[in-house]
N, C-alpha and C positions, 0 to 999 in steps of 0.2 A: 503493500500499500504505500501511496506517496505521502510525504510529510504534510501535515496540515499547517496552515497560518503561516505560509512563507511571507516574508516581509512586505513584498510589493504586490501581493494578491489583492489588496484592498482598492487598488487603482482600477477605474473603468474609463479608459481613454475615449472610447466611442461615445458612451453616454455623456461624457463632459463635453466633447466636441459637439454633439447635438444640442445640448442645453445652451451653450455659448451661441450657436447658430440661432436659436429660437430668441434668445434675449437680445441678440445684436439687430434684430427686427429687419433681416435682409429683404431688400426689393428683389423679387424673383422675376427674371426674364427668360428662365430655363424651364425644362421639364422637372416633375409632372405638370400637367395642365391644371389640376385643381388648385395650385397656388396656395399651399397650406390650408386647404380645405375650403377656401372661399368660393371656388368655383362649382362645388358639388356639396350643398348644404344638406341634402338627405344623407349622403354618406357620412358627412361630418357629424351629424346629429347621431348616426348610428354608431360611429366608431369613437367619437370624441375628438374635440379640437386639438388636444395634446398630442394624440396620435398623428391626426393628419399634419400637424405643424412640422413632424419631424420625417414625414415620408417624403424624402427630398432626393435629389441627384447628386451623383458624385461632383465634388469640386475641391478646390485646394485645402480648405480647412478640414474637410471630412475624408480626404484621401480616396482612393479608388481601388476596389477589390481585385480588379484585373493586374494592377501594378502597384501594390501597397508600398508606401515609403514613409507614412507617418503614423496617424492614429490607428489604422487598421493593422499595420505591421506591428505596432506596439501591442495591441489587443491580441494579435495571434501568438507573439512571443510569451505573453502572459498565460495563454491557454497552453501553449506547448510546455511551459514550466509546470502548470497545474496537473498536467496529465502525463509528466515525465517523459515527453517526447523530444526529439531534436528539432521538430517543427511542427506547427499547425496551419492548416489552411481553413478559413471560415468558409462553408459552403452554403449556398442559398438555393440550389436546385434539389435539395433534400439529399439523404443518404445515398439514394439512387445515383447521384452524379459522383459522390465520393466513391462508391463501390466501382462504377465505370471508370474513374480516373485512375484508381491504383492498379486495375487490371490493363487499362490502355498504357499505362507508364511501364509496364514490364513485358508486354506481349504484343507481337506483330503478326501478320498473316503467316499461318503455318506453323507458330510456336505452341507448344504443349503447356497447358496448365492443369495441374491435379486438383481436383475439388470434389467435395460431396455433391450427390445429385440433388440433395434437399436444400439447394440454395435459393435464395430470393430471385426472382425474375430478372432482376437488375443486373445480376452476374451473367445470365445467359444472354441478355441483351447485349452486355459488353462483348460477349464472344461473336456475336452477329456483327458488331461494329468493328471489330479488330481482325476477325478472321482466324482467332486463336483456336486451337483444337483443344476440347476437353478431354481429360483422362479421369473418368468418373470413379469415385470410390464409394461403393454402397455402403451407406450407414447401416449399423445394426438395427434391430426393431425389438422392442420391449413386447414380448408375446402377449401379456395381459392388456396393457395400454394400447397396443398397435401403433405406437408412434415412432418416427425415426429417431435414432440416438446420433450420438457424435460419431466420427470416424475412429475406428479402432487403430492402434498405432502400428500393429502388424500388418493391417491392409495398406495403410498409407506407406509403410516401408516397402512393401511389395510393389506399389505403384512407382515409387521413387526408384528402386532398384531396376524396374522393367523399363523405366522412361527416363534414364539419367539426363536426357537432352531437355527435359521439361525446364521452363524458366521460372515457375512459381508453384506454391502450394497455397491454395485458398482454404479458409477455416471459418467455420461458424463459432462465435464465442459471445453469448450463448446461442442455442437455437431458439426458436419462438417458445418452446416448451420449457426452457431453462437449463438445457443440458449442456455440458461442456466437456470437450475432449481434453486429452493430455497435450495441451497447447505448448508447454516449454519443451516437452521431449520431442514432439513433431517439429517445432521451430528448430531445435539443436540439429536434427537430422537432415533437414531441408537445407540448412546453411552448410553442411559438411558436403553437399553435393552442388552447392554453388546456387542453390535456388532461392529466390525471395519468398517472403511469408507474407500473404495478405490476409488480413483478418477482418471479417464482418462483425462489427461489435454494435450494431445497430440498437440492441436491447441490453447493452452493457456498460452505458455511462456510469452507473452507479458503482461498478466494480473498482473505478479509480478512487473513490472518495470514502465508501463504506468500510467498516471493519469485518474481517473474516469473510471477505468475498472471495470468489474464484479469482485465479490469476488473470491478470489484463495482457493484452497483446503487448504493450510497451514493456512491461515487467518481463515478459517471456523473451524479449529481444526480437520481436517481429518487425518487419520493415515497414508495413503499413497498417493503418487501422481505420475504418470508417465508423463514425460516431454518430448516433442519432441523439443529439442534446435534447431535443423536444420530446422523446419518447419516455424517458425515466429521469431527464436532468432538469426539465421545467421550462425550456426556452420555447419560442413560438414554432408552431407547426411548419416544417419544411427547412428550419434552420439546423445545420449538421456541421461536422468537422471531419477533416482527413488528417489523421496523425501520421508522422513519419519516424523512423528510427535513424540512427546515426549514419548508416551506409546508403542513404539516399540522396540523390541530387535534387534538391528541392526546386531549383530554377527549371530543370527540365519538367518536373511535375507541374509546375505552375503553367508552362506552355501547354501540357496535356489537359489540364483543367480548363483552360481558356478556349479549347476546342468548342466545348459543349456548354459551359456555364454562362448564363446570362451577363451582358455587358451593363445591365440595368440593375445592380444589386439593390435589393430593399434594405433600407437603413433601419427598418423596424426589426427585420431578421437578424441583422448583423449586430445591432445594439442588444437584442435579445441574448445572444450568444455571449457577449461580453458581460452583461449583468449576471447571467446564470453562472458563468465561470467563477466570477467573484463569489457568489453566494456558495458555490459547491465547495471552492477551495477553502473558504473560511469556516462554513458551517456543514460540510458535507457529512462528517462523522456523525453530528447530531440528526440531520436530516434523514439519513439512512438507517439509523438505528430505529428511529420512529417507523420507518417503512417495514423493516424486519419484523418489528413487534406486531404491528397490524397484520401482516401477512401470516405470521405464525398463529396469532389468534384466530384469523379467519380459517386457516387450514385445520386447526383443532377443533373448531365448532362445526364445520362442515362434515368432518369425518365422524362426528358424534351422531349425524343425521342417520347414516346408514344408507347404503345404495350408492352414494356419491363416494369418490376416493380423491381427495387433494393430495397428491403425492409430493415427496420432497426428498431429502438426502438419502432415505432408505432405499432409493433405487441406484444408488452409486456403485459400480461394480469395479471400479479401478481402471477403466480403460475407456469403452465407448461412452460410459457416463462416469467420467473422471471426477467431475464435481457437478454441483447443482445450485442454481440460483434461487435462494429461498424467497426473494421477494416476488418471484412468479407464482401466482395463484393458479396453477393449472390443475383442472378437475375432470376426472374421468366419470363419464355419465352413462356408459352403455349397461351398467348393472341395473339400471331402472328401466331399461328398455327404450331408452331416447337416445338419439344421436345428439352430439354436442350442438349441432345447428339448431335443433329442435328446442333445446334448452334455451339457447341463445335467443330465439325468437319469442319463446314464452316469457322470458325475463324482460325483453323489451316491450312486447305488446300487451302483456297482462300486468307487469309490475313497474314499468317505466325505469327499468335498470339497463343501462347500455354497458355491456362488456366488450372486450377486444375482438374476440371471434369465437365461433363455434364451428368445429369440424365434424367429422364422422362419429368420433367417440369422446371428444373432449371439449371443454370450453376454457378460455382463458381470461382472467380478471386481471388487469394491470393495477396493481397497488402503488401508489406514489405519495410523495409528501403532501399532496393536495387533499388526500382522503380523510375522512373523520371516522372515528369508531362508531357513530351512529350510522353511517352509511354501510359499514361492514355488517352491522347487526341486521340492517335491512336486507342484504344480500343473503345472509344466512337464513333468515326468515322466509324469504321468497323461495330458496332452495328447499327448504322444509316443506312448505306448501306444494311446491311442484312435485315432489315426491308423493306427497299424500293424494294429490288430484290426478297426476298424469301417469304414474308408474304403471308398466305394463310388461309383458313377457318379451325377452330379447331374442327370441328365436328368429333367424333370418336377417339379423343385422350384420352389416359389413364390419369385418373385424380388424382391418389395418389400413393405416395411412399412406405408407410408403410402397410404391410399385417400382421395382427395379427396371431400368430403361434398357432397350435394345437400340443401341446407336448405330445408325446406317451411314449418315453424312454428318459433316460438321454443321452446326447451327447457321453459319453464314451461307454456307453452299445450299442448305435446304431453303433458307429464307429467300434467297435471290434465284432459286431454281424456277424453270417452267412448271406452273401448277394447274391442277383441275380441282373443281368442287364437287364434292359428293356427299350425300346424306351420311351423317355420322355413323349409323347403323351398318353402313356398307363399307366401312373404311378398314375393316380388320386386315391386317397384313400390309397395309399401305404404309408409306413413309410420310410422316406429318411435316407440313411445311410452315406451321404457326403454333401458337400457344394455346392451351386450355389449362385454367387453373381455378381453384376456389380462392376467392379474395375477400378478406385476408385468409390465410397468411401469405398468398402470393407465390407459393411453390408450385411450380408447373406439374401438372398430371401428364400432359404432352408438351414437348418442346420441338422446336424445328429439328429435322433430322433423325427423329426417333420412330421406330416401327410401332405402329398401333397394335397393341395386343388386347386380347379379350378381357384380361384382368382390369386394364386401365378403361375400356369402355364400360365394363361393369361398374366401375368406380364412378364414372362420370353420370351414368343413368341413375345410380343410387343417390349420388350427391344432388343432382337434380330433384329427384323424388323428395328428398329430405329438406330441400329448400335452400341449399347452399347457393351462394352468388357466384355463379361461373362466368369468366370473363377471359380475354386474352385473344380470342379468334375475330376474324374479320365479320363473320356472322354473329352478331351480338346475341342471337337466341341460342347459339351453340347446337343448332340443329344440323348445319352443314360444316364440313371441314375442307381447308385447302390441303392437298396431298400433292406429293411429286408426281408430274405427268410422266406416264411410261412410254 
């Protein structure tokens, strides 16, 4: 864990620069056109005048995200220090852009990258953009829960030995469900073979500041980490960071980031990163102690209900589940005869409780510093009610989330190949040219270049029947699929 209360972490250079801008009553003849909110009173009334007054354009006193030399540069340096990184980039296109930037920074057309198949769609999108070739490591599966786990070390070792020319290893830390693999051991092995280590820590901001948390990418010596500050850190939605280790050329990475990141960076997002970093650096230990306490209390109370299983560190096996994020309130629902998505819908429609996601057999509730004990009690009471009112026989339920892929083409080649459109029920054995996924969590069921199997088709049909939000394909009804033309 990083040292708390570093001497200069109280500074918030971006916030200060924006306050100075507002106090100086600058006359604006630049964009945005609302001119501190005066030109769009309805929006100003909705968001507030203070917010609109600092929704501004890059200028000398406020620096420029594409080429930071003053306050943004200082804010990024403070963030790097807080996270124990050599450098940090502020990202305003979400963690999607951070994931893509780290892959694009190390892989070119034809380069191999070793990765688990249960990655977020942003990682496979990066393969389409770069033309990199995935070497998939199938994660293990917990037989009871049916969820994909982390990569087992032996499986990664085999992939590295069989593909010594691979440029990088990509790791989830943690998965959506809170599962971590042996990050330090995998990183050490990858570096011995000259490979970069890229870590998707979208759900792991709190690892850097809480006590007794799983190991962070930077502590493990990884080369890159993508951080969703907005998910568990408290910044505004879409604000993220890309962290780098000591052996990365930050100037080259900046060029890569600027290929896809907006040139009109939102200062609302940037300042939220700066303010949130300060709060976590100073108060993170206390903040996440509260989060852990709420999560553990919720888990204990839910497990008393019966039928639901809020799992935690007892599923650790020393390898594919090397550690577990106890702030993740992941709950297995299949024992009461309901798919996770069914419980998700009931909570939202009948109890006005919005959780993060529901899949075939689990739900996930994100617990953060913004939560209250009373809201935890409300969730527990609702789940107690749901068991009493909706429990049924679980015969015929789909029992696993992860389906091992059969890769026929690289994602880029498949995506840009000549295609034909077929009814989804007629696509068995065809090579898919697009994505199909439940969102969230955004892990593809089909990805470009993969053979369409009966197991995957059954999953899609079952997910549709249970009410999962299916997305990713050109046909938004997911009744037709683009496949490679023969």
